[in-house]
LOSE-371425 format. One record per atom (N, C-alpha, C): residue number from 1; residue in three letters; atom name; x, y, z. Coordinates in pm, whole numbers, plus 50000, padded with zeros to 5 digits. Atoms other than C-alpha are relative to their C-alpha. Layout:
LOSE-371425
NODE   lumti   badren   nuba      c1      c2      c3
NODE     NUM      ALA     CA       X       Y       Z
...
This chain:
LOSE-371425
NODE   lumti   badren   nuba      c1      c2      c3
NODE       1      MET      N   49932   50015   49890
NODE       1      MET     CA   89350   64926   16282
NODE       1      MET      C   50088   49880   50008
NODE       2      ASN      N   49935   50129   49982
NODE       2      ASN     CA   89449   64560   16257
NODE       2      ASN      C   49989   49936   49868
NODE       3      ASN      N   50019   50092   50095
NODE       3      ASN     CA   89493   64316   15976
NODE       3      ASN      C   49938   49873   50059
NODE       4      TYR      N   50076   50114   49920
NODE       4      TYR     CA   89223   64087   16087
NODE       4      TYR      C   50029   49867   49925
NODE       5      LYS      N   49973   50137   50030
NODE       5      LYS     CA   89333   63798   15850
NODE       5      LYS      C   50137   49954   50066
NODE       6      GLU      N   49893   50071   49928
NODE       6      GLU     CA   89641   63775   16063
NODE       6      GLU      C   49953   49935   50143
NODE       7      LEU      N   50044   50033   49848
NODE       7      LEU     CA   89440   63726   16395
NODE       7      LEU      C   49947   49857   49983
NODE       8      LYS      N   50042   50148   49972
NODE       8      LYS     CA   89417   63353   16489
NODE       8      LYS      C   49852   49956   50025
NODE       9      VAL      N   50139   50036   49991
NODE       9      VAL     CA   89080   63383   16623
NODE       9      VAL      C   49912   50030   49895
NODE      10      TRP      N   50053   49987   50122
NODE      10      TRP     CA   88966   63529   16302
NODE      10      TRP      C   50011   49864   49920
NODE      11      GLN      N   49978   50101   50061
NODE      11      GLN     CA   89115   63238   16128
NODE      11      GLN      C   49916   49868   50018
NODE      12      LYS      N   50082   50106   49951
NODE      12      LYS     CA   88976   62979   16339
NODE      12      LYS      C   49854   49997   50002
NODE      13      SER      N   50137   49977   49996
NODE      13      SER     CA   88636   63120   16350
NODE      13      SER      C   49918   49990   49844
NODE      14      VAL      N   50028   50013   50157
NODE      14      VAL     CA   88632   63126   15964
NODE      14      VAL      C   49986   49843   49967
NODE      15      ASP      N   50013   50150   50013
NODE      15      ASP     CA   88713   62747   15982
NODE      15      ASP      C   49872   49939   50056
NODE      16      LEU      N   50128   50036   49918
NODE      16      LEU     CA   88433   62695   16234
NODE      16      LEU      C   49883   50019   49922
NODE      17      ALA      N   50128   49973   50086
NODE      17      ALA     CA   88175   62853   15992
NODE      17      ALA      C   49999   49903   49888
NODE      18      VAL      N   49986   50089   50115
NODE      18      VAL     CA   88299   62638   15695
NODE      18      VAL      C   49946   49852   50070
NODE      19      ARG      N   50036   50114   49923
NODE      19      ARG     CA   88249   62338   15946
NODE      19      ARG      C   49859   49980   50004
NODE      20      ILE      N   50169   49988   49969
NODE      20      ILE     CA   87884   62466   16036
NODE      20      ILE      C   49965   49970   49878
NODE      21      TYR      N   50068   50045   50141
NODE      21      TYR     CA   87790   62468   15673
NODE      21      TYR      C   50016   49867   49957
NODE      22      GLU      N   49973   50140   50019
NODE      22      GLU     CA   87929   62126   15620
NODE      22      GLU      C   49910   49929   50081
NODE      23      THR      N   50079   50083   49874
NODE      23      THR     CA   87760   61989   15940
NODE      23      THR      C   49839   50045   49961
NODE      24      THR      N   50148   49948   50022
NODE      24      THR     CA   87412   62186   15843
NODE      24      THR      C   49945   49940   49880
NODE      25      LYS      N   50040   50086   50113
NODE      25      LYS     CA   87406   62020   15509
NODE      25      LYS      C   49897   49894   50003
NODE      26      HIS      N   50080   50131   49962
NODE      26      HIS     CA   87248   61706   15660
NODE      26      HIS      C   49875   50030   50080
NODE      27      PHE      N   50145   49965   49906
NODE      27      PHE     CA   86964   61900   15860
NODE      27      PHE      C   49894   49956   49888
NODE      28      PRO      N   50121   50022   50082
NODE      28      PRO     CA   86622   61817   15738
NODE      28      PRO      C   49982   50134   49914
NODE      29      ARG      N   50035   49904   50088
NODE      29      ARG     CA   86519   62021   15435
NODE      29      ARG      C   49917   50104   50036
NODE      30      GLU      N   50117   49897   49954
NODE      30      GLU     CA   86213   62193   15595
NODE      30      GLU      C   50076   50086   50099
NODE      31      GLU      N   49923   49906   49914
NODE      31      GLU     CA   86483   62339   15830
NODE      31      GLU      C   50069   50111   49943
NODE      32      VAL      N   49909   49904   50058
NODE      32      VAL     CA   86649   62543   15583
NODE      32      VAL      C   49983   50144   50027
NODE      33      TYR      N   50034   49871   49942
NODE      33      TYR     CA   86476   62864   15672
NODE      33      TYR      C   49989   50032   50145
NODE      34      GLY      N   50007   50007   49859
NODE      34      GLY     CA   86462   62771   16044
NODE      34      GLY      C   50128   50009   50071
NODE      35      LEU      N   49858   50009   49925
NODE      35      LEU     CA   86747   62641   16257
NODE      35      LEU      C   50113   49999   49930
NODE      36      THR      N   49871   49991   50093
NODE      36      THR     CA   86977   62583   15965
NODE      36      THR      C   50050   50127   49994
NODE      37      SER      N   49972   49872   50028
NODE      37      SER     CA   86961   62936   15877
NODE      37      SER      C   50068   50076   50116
NODE      38      GLN      N   49959   49950   49898
NODE      38      GLN     CA   86995   63059   16220
NODE      38      GLN      C   50144   49980   50043
NODE      39      ILE      N   49851   50052   49977
NODE      39      ILE     CA   87318   62838   16282
NODE      39      ILE      C   50082   50052   49917
NODE      40      ARG      N   49913   49941   50113
NODE      40      ARG     CA   87472   62945   15981
NODE      40      ARG      C   50014   50152   50034
NODE      41      ARG      N   49998   49851   49978
NODE      41      ARG     CA   87395   63320   16060
NODE      41      ARG      C   50110   50026   50107
NODE      42      SER      N   49917   50013   49881
NODE      42      SER     CA   87532   63278   16401
NODE      42      SER      C   50168   49971   49962
NODE      43      ALA      N   49869   50037   50026
NODE      43      ALA     CA   87851   63116   16275
NODE      43      ALA      C   50075   50110   49925
NODE      44      ILE      N   49959   49899   50115
NODE      44      ILE     CA   87906   63365   15997
NODE      44      ILE      C   50030   50120   50100
NODE      45      SER      N   49971   49851   49908
NODE      45      SER     CA   87876   63666   16258
NODE      45      SER      C   50117   49998   50086
NODE      46      ILE      N   49882   50006   49912
NODE      46      ILE     CA   88161   63552   16457
NODE      46      ILE      C   50125   50066   49941
NODE      47      PRO      N   49880   49933   50072
NODE      47      PRO     CA   88451   63628   16215
NODE      47      PRO      C   49968   50119   49948
NODE      48      SER      N   50055   49856   50068
NODE      48      SER     CA   88240   63908   16040
NODE      48      SER      C   50022   50092   50095
NODE      49      ASN      N   50020   49904   49894
NODE      49      ASN     CA   88217   64092   16382
NODE      49      ASN      C   50169   50030   50023
NODE      50      ILE      N   49869   49978   49980
NODE      50      ILE     CA   88584   64043   16432
NODE      50      ILE      C   50069   50080   49892
NODE      51      ALA      N   49933   49917   50096
NODE      51      ALA     CA   88689   64169   16085
NODE      51      ALA      C   49928   50130   50006
NODE      52      GLU      N   50058   49860   49996
NODE      52      GLU     CA   88447   64462   16120
NODE      52      GLU      C   50048   50097   50115
NODE      53      GLY      N   49933   49933   49879
NODE      53      GLY     CA   88596   64565   16462
NODE      53      GLY      C   50139   50024   49968
NODE      54      ALA      N   49867   49976   50031
NODE      54      ALA     CA   88942   64536   16338
NODE      54      ALA      C   50020   50119   49881
NODE      55      GLY      N   49996   49916   50091
NODE      55      GLY     CA   88857   64772   16059
NODE      55      GLY      C   49953   50136   50058
NODE      56      ARG      N   50037   49893   49953
NODE      56      ARG     CA   88740   65035   16286
NODE      56      ARG      C   50108   50110   50061
NODE      57      ASN      N   49880   49907   49975
NODE      57      ASN     CA   88935   65340   16414
NODE      57      ASN      C   50037   50025   50141
NODE      58      SER      N   49979   49982   49901
NODE      58      SER     CA   88958   65275   16757
NODE      58      SER      C   50000   49864   50079
NODE      59      LYS      N   50011   50108   49945
NODE      59      LYS     CA   89025   65004   17012
NODE      59      LYS      C   49866   49962   50076
NODE      60      LYS      N   50138   50009   49942
NODE      60      LYS     CA   88701   65080   17192
NODE      60      LYS      C   49905   49941   49904
NODE      61      GLU      N   50090   50042   50086
NODE      61      GLU     CA   88517   65007   16868
NODE      61      GLU      C   50034   49847   49987
NODE      62      PHE      N   49933   50126   50025
NODE      62      PHE     CA   88718   64695   16810
NODE      62      PHE      C   49955   49894   50118
NODE      63      ASN      N   50028   50058   49860
NODE      63      ASN     CA   88648   64577   17175
NODE      63      ASN      C   49841   49983   49988
NODE      64      ASN      N   50138   50021   49997
NODE      64      ASN     CA   88276   64620   17130
NODE      64      ASN      C   49958   49893   49878
NODE      65      PHE      N   50043   50108   50124
NODE      65      PHE     CA   88261   64415   16785
NODE      65      PHE      C   50059   49868   50034
NODE      66      LEU      N   49952   50148   49950
NODE      66      LEU     CA   88468   64142   16971
NODE      66      LEU      C   49878   49958   50112
NODE      67      ALA      N   50104   50034   49886
NODE      67      ALA     CA   88189   64144   17255
NODE      67      ALA      C   49888   49956   49891
NODE      68      ILE      N   50125   50053   50077
NODE      68      ILE     CA   87920   64111   16962
NODE      68      ILE      C   50028   49858   49934
NODE      69      SER      N   49948   50122   50057
NODE      69      SER     CA   88137   63836   16818
NODE      69      SER      C   49968   49869   50096
NODE      70      ASN      N   50012   50086   49896
NODE      70      ASN     CA   88136   63659   17152
NODE      70      ASN      C   49862   49966   50031
NODE      71      GLY      N   50159   50032   49984
NODE      71      GLY     CA   87750   63698   17184
NODE      71      GLY      C   49963   49896   49906
NODE      72      SER      N   50044   50104   50107
NODE      72      SER     CA   87726   63518   16867
NODE      72      SER      C   50043   49870   49998
NODE      73      SER      N   49950   50117   49956
NODE      73      SER     CA   87935   63235   16964
NODE      73      SER      C   49918   49939   50121
NODE      74      CYS      N   50085   50075   49903
NODE      74      CYS     CA   87720   63166   17276
NODE      74      CYS      C   49856   49991   49918
NODE      75      GLU      N   50136   50011   50087
NODE      75      GLU     CA   87404   63218   17042
NODE      75      GLU      C   50019   49865   49909
NODE      76      LEU      N   49984   50124   50054
NODE      76      LEU     CA   87559   62951   16833
NODE      76      LEU      C   50022   49872   50061
NODE      77      GLU      N   49987   50138   49926
NODE      77      GLU     CA   87643   62703   17072
NODE      77      GLU      C   49857   49969   50060
NODE      78      THR      N   50123   50025   49958
NODE      78      THR     CA   87287   62749   17203
NODE      78      THR      C   49902   49914   49904
NODE      79      GLN      N   50083   50077   50125
NODE      79      GLN     CA   87152   62661   16869
NODE      79      GLN      C   50038   49863   49952
NODE      80      LEU      N   49965   50141   50015
NODE      80      LEU     CA   87355   62359   16829
NODE      80      LEU      C   49964   49912   50104
NODE      81      ILE      N   50076   50097   49895
NODE      81      ILE     CA   87249   62225   17171
NODE      81      ILE      C   49865   49976   49950
NODE      82      ILE      N   50125   50048   50051
NODE      82      ILE     CA   86910   62259   17033
NODE      82      ILE      C   49988   49911   49910
NODE      83      ALA      N   49984   50078   50124
NODE      83      ALA     CA   86983   62098   16713
NODE      83      ALA      C   50044   49842   50048
NODE      84      ASN      N   49954   50146   49940
NODE      84      ASN     CA   87134   61790   16921
NODE      84      ASN      C   49845   49946   50049
NODE      85      LYS      N   50142   50058   49917
NODE      85      LYS     CA   86800   61779   17144
NODE      85      LYS      C   49912   49944   49916
NODE      86      VAL      N   50090   50047   50103
NODE      86      VAL     CA   86598   61751   16827
NODE      86      VAL      C   50037   49901   49898
NODE      87      ASP      N   49924   50091   50101
NODE      87      ASP     CA   86824   61492   16676
NODE      87      ASP      C   50021   50038   49859
NODE      88      PHE      N   49950   49953   50118
NODE      88      PHE     CA   86961   61695   16408
NODE      88      PHE      C   50156   49996   49986
NODE      89      LEU      N   49869   49991   49985
NODE      89      LEU     CA   87285   61688   16538
NODE      89      LEU      C   50065   49876   50090
NODE      90      ASP      N   49923   50110   49923
NODE      90      ASP     CA   87516   61369   16671
NODE      90      ASP      C   50075   50086   50136
NODE      91      VAL      N   49936   49939   49886
NODE      91      VAL     CA   87645   61453   17027
NODE      91      VAL      C   50157   50021   49979
NODE      92      GLY      N   49862   49992   50037
NODE      92      GLY     CA   87976   61352   16908
NODE      92      GLY      C   50052   50130   49941
NODE      93      ILE      N   49958   49904   50105
NODE      93      ILE     CA   87989   61631   16647
NODE      93      ILE      C   49958   50135   50117
NODE      94      LEU      N   50016   49896   49902
NODE      94      LEU     CA   87835   61862   16907
NODE      94      LEU      C   50097   50052   50085
NODE      95      HIS      N   49890   49984   49902
NODE      95      HIS     CA   88108   61812   17162
NODE      95      HIS      C   50114   50061   49923
NODE      96      ALA      N   49880   49941   50068
NODE      96      ALA     CA   88374   61886   16884
NODE      96      ALA      C   49961   50118   49973
NODE      97      LEU      N   50030   49863   50037
NODE      97      LEU     CA   88201   62193   16776
NODE      97      LEU      C   50005   50087   50122
NODE      98      GLN      N   49996   49925   49869
NODE      98      GLN     CA   88160   62306   17134
NODE      98      GLN      C   50144   50028   50036
NODE      99      MET      N   49848   49956   49972
NODE      99      MET     CA   88560   62280   17189
NODE      99      MET      C   50044   50086   49920
NODE     100      GLU      N   49962   49915   50094
NODE     100      GLU     CA   88607   62470   16893
NODE     100      GLU      C   49952   50123   50041
NODE     101      LEU      N   50053   49850   49953
NODE     101      LEU     CA   88381   62750   17011
NODE     101      LEU      C   50067   50028   50126
NODE     102      SER      N   49932   49960   49892
NODE     102      SER     CA   88546   62729   17363
NODE     102      SER      C   50122   50059   49976
NODE     103      GLU      N   49861   49943   50042
NODE     103      GLU     CA   88883   62793   17207
NODE     103      GLU      C   49983   50119   49940
NODE     104      ILE      N   50015   49867   50043
NODE     104      ILE     CA   88757   63082   17011
NODE     104      ILE      C   49952   50100   50074
NODE     105      GLN      N   50023   49917   49908
NODE     105      GLN     CA   88591   63229   17291
NODE     105      GLN      C   50108   50049   50093
NODE     106      LYS      N   49869   49975   49910
NODE     106      LYS     CA   88902   63226   17510
NODE     106      LYS      C   50082   50087   49916
NODE     107      MET      N   49927   49893   50092
NODE     107      MET     CA   89098   63395   17225
NODE     107      MET      C   49954   50109   49979
NODE     108      ASN      N   50066   49875   50003
NODE     108      ASN     CA   88838   63647   17182
NODE     108      ASN      C   50018   50082   50147
NODE     109      TRP      N   50004   49942   49868
NODE     109      TRP     CA   88822   63713   17553
NODE     109      TRP      C   50155   50054   49999
NODE     110      SER      N   49850   49945   49984
NODE     110      SER     CA   89206   63759   17556
NODE     110      SER      C   50024   50127   49904
NODE     111      LEU      N   49979   49877   50088
NODE     111      LEU     CA   89217   63985   17267
NODE     111      LEU      C   49914   50124   50055
NODE     112      GLN      N   50079   49898   49941
NODE     112      GLN     CA   88942   64200   17429
NODE     112      GLN      C   50085   50068   50123
NODE     113      LYS      N   49914   49966   49876
NODE     113      LYS     CA   89157   64203   17759
NODE     113      LYS      C   50125   50085   49948
NODE     114      SER      N   49882   49927   50050
NODE     114      SER     CA   89461   64305   17550
NODE     114      SER      C   49963   50128   49964
NODE     115      LEU      N   50047   49883   50052
NODE     115      LEU     CA   89279   64591   17406
NODE     115      LEU      C   49975   50121   50120
NODE     116      THR      N   50043   49915   49883
NODE     116      THR     CA   89172   64738   17753
NODE     116      THR      C   50127   50031   50086
NODE     117      GLN      N   49864   50003   49910
NODE     117      GLN     CA   89537   64702   17907
NODE     117      GLN      C   50075   50113   49959
NODE     118      ASP      N   49902   49891   50037
NODE     118      ASP     CA   89699   64992   17730
NODE     118      ASP      C   49984   50115   50083
C-alpha cells in the first residue's frame, strides 16, 4: 500500500529504537531479560507495526497496525518512567526520549486520521 521507508514517522521511530538500544546498554546486567528486554521490544514494535501495516492491502488494516504502534509507544513510555524511578535512567534522558515519543505519537495519530478521511 505505502512505501513505509518514506514515512517520516517510520524513520523517526527507527531512530528512536536505535537510541533506546544505546541507552539500555548501560542498564544493569541482571536486567537484560527483564526491563531492558521489554523496553527494547516495545521500541522495535513501533516502527515494525508501521511497516507491517503499510504492507497490508487496505487502509483499515494499516490503521489498525498504526493503533498497535501507538500502543507500543505508550508501553515504551511507561517502561522508561519505571526505569527512571528505579534509577536506571537519568531524568534528562527520560525527558528527551519522552519528547521524541510525543512527536512520533502525534505523527502516528495524524497518519491514522488521514487514512479515515477518504
